[in-house]
GUFI-950350 format. One record per residue: residue in three letters; x, y, z negated of N, C-alpha, C in turn. Coordinates in steps of 0.02 Angstrom, whole numbers, padded with zeros to 5 digits, always signed. Layout:
BEGIN
AlaXYZXYZXYZ ...
This chain:
BEGIN
Met+04238-01773-04279+04237-01753-04209+04171-01719-04193 Pro+04171-01660-04162+04109-01625-04147+04063-01666-04101 Ser+03998-01662-04115+03951-01699-04073+03936-01660-04009 Val+03913-01696-03959+03897-01666-03894+03823-01647-03894 Val+03807-01584-03878+03738-01562-03877+03710-01557-03806 Val+03754-01544-03757+03733-01540-03687+03781-01581-03645 Ser+03753-01623-03601+03797-01661-03556+03760-01675-03491 Ser+03798-01687-03439+03770-01709-03375+03817-01761-03345 Thr+03789-01806-03306+03828-01858-03273+03808-01862-03200 Gly+03856-01849-03156+03843-01853-03084+03788-01807-03061 Leu+03780-01750-03095+03724-01706-03080+03731-01675-03010 Thr+03680-01685-02970+03680-01660-02901+03615-01623-02887 Lys+03619-01566-02854+03561-01529-02835+03570-01503-02763 Arg+03523-01521-02721+03525-01499-02650+03463-01457-02635 Tyr+03475-01405-02594+03421-01366-02565+03424-01377-02490 Gly+03386-01424-02465+03391-01441-02394+03459-01469-02379 Asp+03494-01437-02333+03561-01460-02314+03616-01430-02358 Val+03597-01387-02405+03647-01354-02447+03652-01392-02514 Thr+03714-01410-02532+03726-01443-02596+03750-01391-02645 Ala+03706-01374-02693+03723-01323-02743+03765-01352-02800 Leu+03750-01414-02819+03788-01450-02870+03807-01518-02843 Asp+03870-01537-02852+03896-01598-02821+03928-01642-02874 Arg+03888-01688-02903+03912-01738-02951+03948-01706-03010 Val+03914-01661-03043+03943-01623-03098+03938-01663-03164 Asp+03994-01672-03197+03996-01701-03264+04014-01646-03314 Leu+03967-01629-03357+03976-01573-03403+03969-01599-03475 Glu+04007-01568-03521+04003-01588-03591+04014-01527-03635 Val+03964-01510-03676+03968-01452-03720+03959-01476-03792 Thr+04007-01460-03835+04004-01482-03905+03962-01434-03947 Arg+03932-01461-03999+03888-01423-04043+03925-01367-04078 Gly+03895-01308-04079+03923-01251-04114+03976-01212-04075 Ser+03990-01234-04014+04043-01201-03975+04013-01146-03930 Val+04058-01105-03904+04041-01057-03852+04075-01081-03788 Tyr+04035-01100-03739+04060-01131-03678+04047-01083-03620 Gly+04100-01066-03584+04094-01020-03527+04096-01059-03461 Leu+04043-01051-03422+04040-01081-03355+04056-01027-03305 Val+04116-01030-03276+04139-00977-03232+04147-01001-03161 Gly+04141-00955-03115+04150-00972-03045+04129-00914-03001 Pro+04149-00914-02939+04130-00859-02893+04056-00861-02879 Asn+04030-00808-02849+03959-00805-02830+03944-00863-02782 Gly+03889-00897-02794+03870-00953-02751+03901-01019-02772 Ala+03935-01020-02830+03968-01082-02852+03919-01134-02878 Gly+03860-01112-02900+03810-01158-02927+03795-01147-03001 Lys+03819-01091-03030+03812-01079-03101+03738-01072-03121 Thr+03701-01031-03085+03630-01021-03101+03590-01085-03093 Thr+03605-01123-03040+03571-01187-03030+03585-01235-03087 Met+03648-01236-03111+03666-01280-03166+03626-01263-03229 Leu+03622-01200-03246+03585-01180-03305+03510-01194-03297 Gly+03485-01184-03236+03415-01197-03223+03396-01270-03232 Val+03440-01315-03210+03427-01387-03219+03429-01405-03293 Leu+03480-01380-03329+03485-01396-03400+03426-01369-03440 Ala+03398-01312-03418+03340-01283-03452+03275-01316-03433 Gly+03276-01361-03384+03215-01394-03361+03175-01353-03312 Leu+03205-01300-03284+03170-01257-03237+03180-01279-03165 Arg+03229-01322-03153+03242-01350-03086+03251-01425-03094 Ile+03231-01461-03042+03235-01534-03043+03297-01556-03004 Ala+03338-01597-03036+03399-01621-03004+03382-01670-02947 Thr+03424-01670-02896+03416-01717-02841+03442-01786-02862 Ala+03495-01787-02901+03524-01851-02924+03563-01837-02988 Gly+03581-01892-03023+03618-01885-03085+03571-01876-03145 Ser+03601-01864-03202+03561-01858-03264+03588-01804-03309 Thr+03545-01779-03354+03565-01730-03404+03539-01753-03472 Ala+03573-01731-03525+03550-01745-03593+03560-01683-03635 Val+03507-01662-03669+03510-01603-03713+03486-01626-03782 Asp+03531-01627-03830+03517-01655-03896+03492-01601-03944 Thr+03437-01569-03926+03404-01521-03969+03337-01504-03939 Thr+03291-01482-03981+03225-01460-03956+03216-01385-03961 Ser+03267-01351-03987+03264-01278-03995+03311-01244-03946 Ile+03284-01219-03891+03324-01192-03837+03300-01121-03819 Gly+03347-01076-03811+03332-01009-03786+03366-00999-03719 Val+03328-00972-03671+03353-00963-03602+03348-00890-03582 Leu+03403-00862-03557+03404-00793-03533+03424-00793-03459 Pro+03377-00775-03413+03395-00770-03342+03440-00711-03329 Asp+03469-00709-03269+03516-00655-03255+03482-00588-03247 Thr+03418-00586-03230+03381-00523-03224+03315-00530-03262 Pro+03316-00525-03328+03254-00533-03367+03204-00477-03351 Gln+03140-00496-03349+03087-00448-03334+03031-00457-03384 Phe+02998-00400-03400+02945-00400-03451+02887-00357-03427 Asp+02829-00367-03458+02772-00324-03442+02789-00252-03457 Arg+02779-00209-03408+02804-00140-03411+02770-00099-03465 Trp+02709-00117-03485+02673-00077-03533+02690-00093-03606 Leu+02728-00147-03617+02748-00165-03684+02808-00123-03707 Thr+02812-00112-03772+02872-00081-03800+02925-00134-03812 Gly+02987-00112-03822+03040-00160-03837+03025-00200-03899 Arg+02999-00168-03950+02983-00203-04013+02928-00255-04001 Glu+02879-00239-03959+02825-00286-03945+02850-00347-03907 Val+02897-00336-03862+02926-00392-03824+02960-00442-03871 Val+03001-00416-03916+03036-00460-03962+02988-00492-04012 Ser+02937-00455-04033+02887-00482-04079+02849-00540-04048 Leu+02831-00534-03985+02797-00589-03951+02841-00651-03949 Ser+02905-00641-03938+02951-00698-03938+02956-00728-04008 Arg+02959-00686-04059+02963-00712-04128+02902-00753-04147 Asn+02844-00734-04120+02782-00769-04137+02783-00843-04115 Leu+02826-00858-04067+02831-00928-04044+02857-00973-04100 Ala+02892-00944-04147+02920-00983-04202+02874-00986-04263 Gly+02816-00954-04259+02769-00955-04315+02797-00918-04375 Asp+02789-00949-04433+02811-00916-04495+02884-00930-04511 Arg+02917-00969-04469+02986-00988-04485+03033-00928-04484 Val+03020-00879-04441+03062-00819-04434+03024-00759-04462 Pro+03052-00723-04510+03018-00665-04540+03010-00608-04490 Ala+02960-00566-04500+02947-00510-04455+03006-00461-04454 Ser+03042-00458-04509+03099-00412-04513+03154-00429-04463 Ala+03154-00492-04438+03206-00512-04390+03201-00474-04325 Val+03141-00448-04309+03132-00412-04246+03177-00350-04244 Asp+03172-00308-04295+03214-00248-04296+03287-00265-04307 Asp+03301-00320-04341+03370-00341-04351+03404-00355-04284 Val+03371-00393-04240+03403-00410-04176+03403-00350-04129 Leu+03353-00306-04134+03353-00245-04094+03412-00200-04114 Glu+03426-00198-04178+03483-00161-04202+03548-00191-04176 Thr+03552-00257-04180+03612-00292-04156+03622-00281-04081 Ala+03567-00279-04043+03572-00270-03971+03579-00196-03951 Gly+03582-00151-03999+03590-00080-03984+03528-00047-03956 Leu+03468-00073-03974+03406-00048-03946+03358-00020-03998 Ile+03380-00015-04060+03334+00005-04112+03305+00075-04100 Asp+03344+00120-04071+03320+00188-04058+03269+00189-04001 Ala+03270+00138-03959+03223+00135-03902+03168+00083-03914 Ala+03163+00057-03975+03117+00002-03988+03044+00021-03977 Gly+03026+00085-03987+02957+00106-03979+02940+00129-03908 Arg+02989+00129-03864+02977+00150-03794+02952+00092-03752 Arg+02910+00108-03702+02887+00056-03656+02945+00035-03611 Val+02947-00029-03596+03005-00056-03560+03007-00033-03487 Lys+02953-00003-03462+02956+00022-03393+03008+00078-03386 Gly+03026+00109-03443+03077+00161-03442+03147+00137-03459 Tyr+03155+00071-03468+03220+00044-03485+03264+00037-03423 Ser+03328+00049-03432+03376+00035-03377+03387-00040-03372 Arg+03422-00061-03319+03436-00132-03311+03478-00159-03368 Gly+03526-00120-03389+03568-00141-03445+03528-00148-03509 Met+03481-00103-03521+03438-00107-03580+03393-00169-03576 Leu+03368-00184-03517+03326-00244-03508+03367-00307-03522 Gln+03431-00306-03503+03474-00363-03515+03482-00374-03591 Arg+03493-00320-03627+03502-00326-03699+03436-00344-03734 Leu+03380-00319-03707+03315-00337-03734+03302-00411-03725 Gly+03321-00437-03666+03313-00509-03654+03353-00550-03704 Leu+03414-00528-03718+03456-00564-03765+03426-00562-03835 Ala+03400-00504-03855+03368-00498-03920+03308-00545-03925 Ser+03269-00550-03871+03211-00593-03871+03230-00667-03877 Val+03287-00684-03849+03309-00754-03850+03336-00773-03919 Ile+03372-00728-03952+03406-00747-04014+03363-00736-04076 Val+03307-00702-04070+03267-00686-04129+03244-00749-04166 Asn+03234-00803-04130+03210-00865-04161+03268-00912-04180 Glu+03329-00889-04173+03388-00927-04192+03387-00998-04163 Pro+03383-01005-04097+03382-01072-04067+03448-01108-04076 Asp+03445-01174-04076+03506-01214-04083+03550-01208-04021 Leu+03519-01199-03962+03556-01195-03899+03534-01133-03861 Leu+03583-01095-03838+03570-01036-03796+03600-01047-03727 Leu+03559-01038-03675+03581-01042-03606+03575-00972-03577 Leu+03632-00940-03565+03633-00869-03544+03663-00863-03475 Asp+03626-00834-03428+03650-00827-03360+03675-00755-03350 Glu+03741-00748-03346+03773-00683-03336+03747-00631-03386 Pro+03753-00643-03451+03721-00598-03500+03750-00528-03503 Ala+03811-00517-03478+03842-00451-03483+03854-00419-03415 Ala+03828-00449-03362+03845-00426-03295+03820-00356-03279 Ala+03763-00337-03307+03733-00272-03289+03750-00217-03339 Leu+03795-00230-03385+03806-00183-03439+03867-00140-03429 Asp+03865-00080-03457+03924-00037-03459+03972-00064-03512 Pro+04033-00037-03516+04082-00065-03564+04057-00067-03635 Ala+04020-00016-03657+03994-00016-03726+03942-00071-03735 Gly+03898-00079-03686+03847-00130-03690+03877-00200-03688 Arg+03927-00210-03646+03961-00274-03644+03993-00291-03711 Arg+04023-00240-03742+04055-00251-03807+04003-00276-03858 Glu+03944-00245-03858+03892-00265-03905+03869-00337-03892 Val+03862-00356-03829+03840-00424-03812+03893-00475-03831 Leu+03956-00460-03817+04009-00506-03834+04015-00515-03910 Asp+04008-00461-03947+04010-00466-04020+03952-00509-04045 Leu+03894-00502-04013+03837-00542-04033+03849-00616-04020 Ile+03878-00632-03962+03893-00702-03945+03945-00730-03994 Leu+03995-00690-04010+04045-00712-04059+04013-00727-04127 Ala+03965-00687-04146+03932-00697-04211+03891-00761-04212 Leu+03873-00787-04154+03832-00848-04150+03875-00911-04154 Arg+03941-00904-04146+03984-00963-04147+03976-01001-04213 Gly+03965-01066-04207+03956-01109-04265+03884-01112-04289 Lys+03843-01062-04272+03772-01062-04291+03730-01091-04236 Ser+03743-01071-04174+03709-01097-04116+03762-01120-04066 Thr+03742-01162-04020+03785-01180-03964+03767-01133-03907 Val+03817-01102-03878+03806-01053-03825+03839-01077-03761 Leu+03800-01083-03709+03826-01098-03642+03807-01040-03597 Phe+03857-01003-03575+03841-00946-03532+03883-00945-03469 Ser+03853-00921-03416+03888-00915-03353+03914-00845-03345 Ser+03969-00837-03309+03997-00771-03299+04049-00773-03243 His+04057-00716-03210+04114-00708-03164+04161-00655-03191 Ile+04148-00631-03252+04191-00581-03284+04241-00619-03327 Leu+04301-00628-03302+04349-00673-03334+04372-00646-03401 Asp+04377-00581-03409+04398-00553-03474+04349-00572-03529 Asp+04284-00573-03512+04233-00592-03562+04242-00664-03583 Val+04253-00708-03535+04262-00779-03549+04323-00790-03592 Gln+04378-00756-03575+04440-00764-03612+04433-00740-03684 Glu+04389-00692-03696+04383-00663-03762+04341-00704-03809 Val+04288-00737-03784+04239-00768-03831+04233-00843-03827 Cys+04261-00875-03776+04246-00946-03765+04294-00993-03801 Asp+04266-01049-03827+04306-01103-03853+04327-01150-03796 Asp+04279-01165-03752+04290-01209-03696+04266-01175-03632 Ile+04290-01201-03576+04276-01170-03512+04266-01224-03459 Gly+04220-01211-03414+04210-01253-03355+04216-01210-03293 Val+04261-01228-03248+04270-01190-03187+04232-01224-03131 Leu+04182-01190-03104+04139-01217-03053+04153-01183-02986 Ala+04164-01223-02935+04177-01196-02868+04148-01244-02817 Arg+04111-01217-02769+04080-01257-02716+04039-01315-02745 Gly+04006-01301-02802+03963-01350-02833+03997-01404-02873 Gln+04062-01400-02881+04099-01451-02917+04137-01421-02976 Ile+04144-01460-03029+04184-01440-03086+04258-01453-03069 Met+04296-01399-03065+04367-01404-03049+04410-01413-03111 Tyr+04384-01390-03167+04419-01399-03231+04368-01393-03287 Gln+04378-01432-03340+04337-01427-03400+04379-01442-03461 Gly+04377-01399-03510+04416-01409-03570+04429-01343-03604 Ser+04480-01340-03646+04495-01279-03683+04525-01227-03636 Leu+04518-01164-03656+04548-01110-03617+04624-01115-03618 Glu+04651-01133-03677+04723-01141-03682+04748-01197-03637 Gly+04710-01252-03634+04729-01307-03590+04729-01287-03517 Leu+04680-01245-03498+04677-01222-03428+04738-01180-03411 Leu+04755-01134-03456+04813-01091-03443+04877-01131-03440 Asn+04884-01180-03484+04945-01221-03485+04949-01266-03424 Arg+04893-01292-03402+04893-01340-03346+04908-01306-03280 Phe+04882-01246-03272+04890-01213-03208+04936-01152-03211 Val+04979-01151-03261+05025-01095-03268+05068-01088-03206 Leu+05076-01028-03184+05116-01014-03124+05184-00987-03145 Asp+05237-01018-03121+05304-00992-03133+05318-00938-03081 Thr+05322-00877-03105+05324-00819-03060+05379-00771-03080 Phe+05412-00741-03029+05460-00688-03039+05437-00626-03001 Val+05442-00569-03035+05425-00506-03004+05491-00470-02988 Val+05501-00457-02923+05564-00427-02900+05549-00356-02875 Lys+05589-00308-02899+05585-00240-02874+05648-00225-02834 Leu+05638-00202-02773+05693-00188-02727+05699-00113-02715 Arg+05757-00094-02690+05767-00024-02672+05721-00006-02613 Ser+05714-00053-02566+05670-00045-02508+05671-00110-02468 Gly+05629-00114-02417+05631-00170-02371+05597-00234-02395 Ala+05549-00227-02440+05515-00286-02467+05478-00326-02414 Glu+05458-00293-02360+05421-00328-02308+05461-00383-02274 Asp+05527-00382-02281+05568-00433-02249+05587-00490-02297 Val+05564-00488-02359+05586-00537-02408+05558-00606-02393 Glu+05496-00610-02370+05466-00676-02357+05508-00717-02309 Gln+05533-00684-02258+05576-00720-02209+05640-00744-02242 Ala+05668-00704-02287+05731-00723-02320+05722-00783-02365 Leu+05663-00790-02396+05652-00843-02445+05615-00904-02417 Ala+05591-00899-02356+05547-00952-02329+05580-01021-02326 Ser+05644-01024-02315+05677-01089-02308+05700-01119-02373 Glu+05691-01083-02429+05714-01108-02493+05664-01158-02522 Pro+05683-01221-02537+05636-01272-02560+05605-01257-02628 Trp+05635-01214-02668+05608-01199-02734+05558-01142-02734 Val+05544-01112-02675+05496-01058-02667+05429-01086-02645 Lys+05376-01071-02684+05309-01094-02667+05270-01041-02628 Asn+05277-00978-02648+05238-00926-02615+05271-00859-02627 Val+05264-00814-02579+05292-00746-02585+05236-00696-02570 Leu+05224-00652-02617+05174-00600-02608+05208-00532-02608 Val+05203-00496-02553+05235-00430-02546+05184-00376-02564 Glu+05203-00333-02610+05160-00278-02631+05195-00212-02616 Gly+05179-00183-02560+05211-00121-02540+05281-00132-02513 Asp+05323-00080-02516+05389-00083-02487+05443-00102-02538 Lys+05425-00104-02603+05477-00113-02653+05463-00168-02705 Lys+05405-00202-02700+05388-00252-02750+05369-00318-02718 Val+05396-00372-02746+05382-00439-02720+05368-00485-02779 Val+05316-00527-02773+05300-00577-02824+05315-00646-02794 Val+05359-00683-02827+05382-00748-02800+05360-00804-02847 Asp+05318-00849-02821+05299-00909-02859+05349-00964-02843 Val+05375-00996-02895+05429-01045-02884+05410-01113-02912 Ala+05439-01165-02883+05428-01234-02906+05480-01255-02958 Asp+05536-01221-02959+05591-01240-03004+05621-01176-03034 Val+05604-01163-03098+05626-01101-03130+05701-01097-03136 Ala+05733-01153-03155+05805-01153-03165+05842-01135-03100 Thr+05820-01165-03045+05852-01150-02980+05839-01078-02960 Ala+05779-01054-02973+05762-00985-02955+05805-00936-02994 Glu+05819-00951-03057+05862-00907-03097+05932-00902-03069 Leu+05955-00956-03038+06022-00957-03008+06023-00927-02938 Arg+05971-00939-02899+05974-00926-02828+05937-00864-02804 Leu+05887-00841-02842+05843-00789-02816+05881-00727-02796 Val+05919-00699-02842+05956-00638-02827+06009-00650-02774 Gln+06041-00710-02774+06092-00726-02724+06062-00725-02654 Val+06005-00756-02645+05973-00758-02579+05955-00689-02555 Leu+05927-00649-02600+05907-00582-02580+05967-00538-02564 Ala+06020-00544-02604+06081-00505-02591+06113-00526-02525 Ala+06114-00591-02511+06144-00615-02449+06106-00590-02388 Ala+06041-00578-02396+06000-00553-02341+06002-00477-02336 Gly+06042-00445-02379+06050-00373-02376+06001-00333-02416 His+05965-00366-02462+05916-00330-02503+05949-00306-02568 Arg+05937-00243-02586+05964-00215-02648+05913-00224-02704 Val+05930-00267-02752+05885-00285-02806+05891-00235-02863 Val+05835-00205-02882+05833-00158-02938+05821-00196-03004 Ser+05774-00243-03003+05759-00281-03064+05723-00346-03046 Val+05730-00395-03091+05694-00459-03086+05666-00475-03155 Thr+05600-00486-03159+05568-00503-03223+05526-00565-03213 Lys+05521-00603-03268+05479-00663-03267+05407-00641-03274 Gly+05365-00664-03227+05295-00645-03228+05255-00683-03281 Thr+05198-00656-03299+05152-00689-03346+05090-00710-03308 Thr+05059-00763-03332+05000-00791-03299+04937-00766-03334 Ser+04892-00735-03296+04828-00713-03324+04774-00764-03306 Leu+04717-00759-03339+04662-00803-03323+04640-00794-03250 Glu+04645-00733-03225+04626-00720-03156+04673-00758-03108 Asp+04738-00758-03123+04786-00796-03082+04766-00870-03080 Val+04751-00897-03139+04734-00968-03144+04668-00982-03108 Phe+04619-00938-03117+04555-00946-03085+04562-00950-03009 Leu+04601-00906-02981+04612-00906-02908+04648-00970-02886 Glu+04694-00994-02927+04730-01055-02911+04683-01116-02912 Val+04639-01119-02962+04594-01176-02969+04541-01178-02915 Thr+04515-01120-02896+04458-01118-02850+04477-01110-02777 Arg+04540-01105-02762+04558-01094-02692+04546-01156-02650 
């Protein structure tokens, strides 16, 4: 059974009258990639700050079973007169002789910055600074990486490079990163924690999240008159929610799939709606995320 490298129990953090974290119990297994997701203001940055020792909890406890930690803030900043290579070299020096000098250019290459390594960072874009920060964090191969929105400022190509880098760390380091980009989380994470209003709403595998909160949905296309469908379906006990998209498309969330298969078209036809097609909807991580955090 994998060991736990990061955990918290009843972790609470208040800023005056504002509760940023509310009795959070977190558990991250060694060698995994853990995605902490939630809307802006959910408490993700505060959570990482407490785990990194940069913020003091109001109540509760944390445990980090390693002494080798790398921390990347959401907006890394460096002395403007240094070159990219010098920034990473300074970080490498913290490890002494354990990390060879050649690792500097290796991580700059991995981060897509080798061509800009000799330039002063005052000329770097925000996305380049983000990748430089990541290179500085991983050059010493820490056992635990705490990354705050590591791909948020990047273009699609830059995001791809960062995600590939995180994937390459799986099994070598434990990675805990926060994000509101659900596609990124779905692509690289082993486990996920959904944070909303300072509380963990779900924690576990991504597959478990999708299975637990799967929405039984039918997508109905009509000849016209979709705006009147909600009234036609409102009294049906097997209907949970009706979302009208334009004049010809309706998304129906149902509590009983078997009954919906028998009754959906009947109800619509009886109300005078001409049904063009009915398809079973699929559940995306975004659908589940909205369901969990509402």
